[in-house]
C-alpha positions in Angstrom: 0.0 0.0 0.0 1.3 3.5 -0.9 1.8 5.9 1.9 2.0 9.0 -0.4 -1.0 10.6 1.4 0.4 10.5 4.9 -0.7 13.0 7.4 1.5 16.1 7.8 3.6 16.3 10.9 2.0 18.3 13.8 4.4 19.4 16.5 6.8 16.5 15.9 4.3 13.6 16.1 4.5 12.4 12.5 6.1 9.1 13.4 3.4 8.4 16.0 0.7 8.9 13.4 2.2 7.6 10.1 4.7 5.0 11.2 4.5 4.3 15.0 7.6 2.4 16.2 5.4 -0.2 18.0 4.1 -1.2 14.6 7.2 -0.9 12.5 9.7 -3.2 14.2 9.5 -5.9 11.5 10.0 -6.0 7.8 6.5 -4.8 7.1 4.1 -2.6 9.0 1.2 -4.2 10.8 -1.4 -2.2 8.8 0.0 -3.4 5.5 -0.3 -7.0 6.7 -3.9 -6.5 7.9 -4.9 -4.8 4.7 -3.3 -7.5 2.6 -5.1 -10.3 4.5 -8.4 -8.3 4.5 -9.1 -9.5 8.0 -12.4 -8.8 9.7 -12.3 -6.0 12.4 -12.1 -8.3 15.4 -9.3 -10.5 14.0 -7.4 -7.4 12.8 -7.4 -6.1 16.3 -6.2 -9.4 17.6 -3.2 -9.2 15.3 -2.6 -5.5 16.1 -2.6 -6.0 19.8 -0.4 -9.1 19.7 2.1 -7.3 17.4 2.4 -4.3 19.6 2.4 -6.1 23.0 5.3 -4.9 25.1 6.5 -2.4 22.4 5.0 0.9 23.4 7.8 1.8 25.7 6.1 0.5 28.9 6.7 -3.2 29.0 4.4 -3.5 32.0 1.5 -2.9 29.6 2.3 -6.0 27.6 -0.3 -8.0 29.4 -2.9 -5.3 28.8 -2.3 -5.6 25.1 -2.5 -9.4 25.2 -5.7 -9.2 27.2 -7.2 -6.9 24.6 -6.2 -9.3 21.9 -7.8 -12.1 23.9 -11.0 -10.0 24.4 -11.4 -9.4 20.6 -10.7 -13.1 19.8 -13.3 -14.3 22.4 -15.8 -11.8 21.1 -15.3 -12.9 17.5 -15.7 -16.6 18.5 -18.9 -15.8 20.3 -20.2 -13.9 17.3 -19.3 -16.8 15.0 -21.0 -19.3 17.3 -24.3 -17.3 17.1 -24.3 -17.4 13.3 
């Protein structure tokens, strides 16, 4: 996906908006993977939270991100079971 229409920097926060470091530590950005796989909202959030767990500067929040991923996965499973 092209990033040619990125948001303009506002008071030095461009990297936090366009390419946050907690999503760019691998060879591709998480958003590019999610878009390529065309994942449903719930599953995309699972991947997002797992990928950023422990990488936002405060490693004590790692479990919070993992619990968020778990919450979205559980919610998706419950939704699928109702169908």
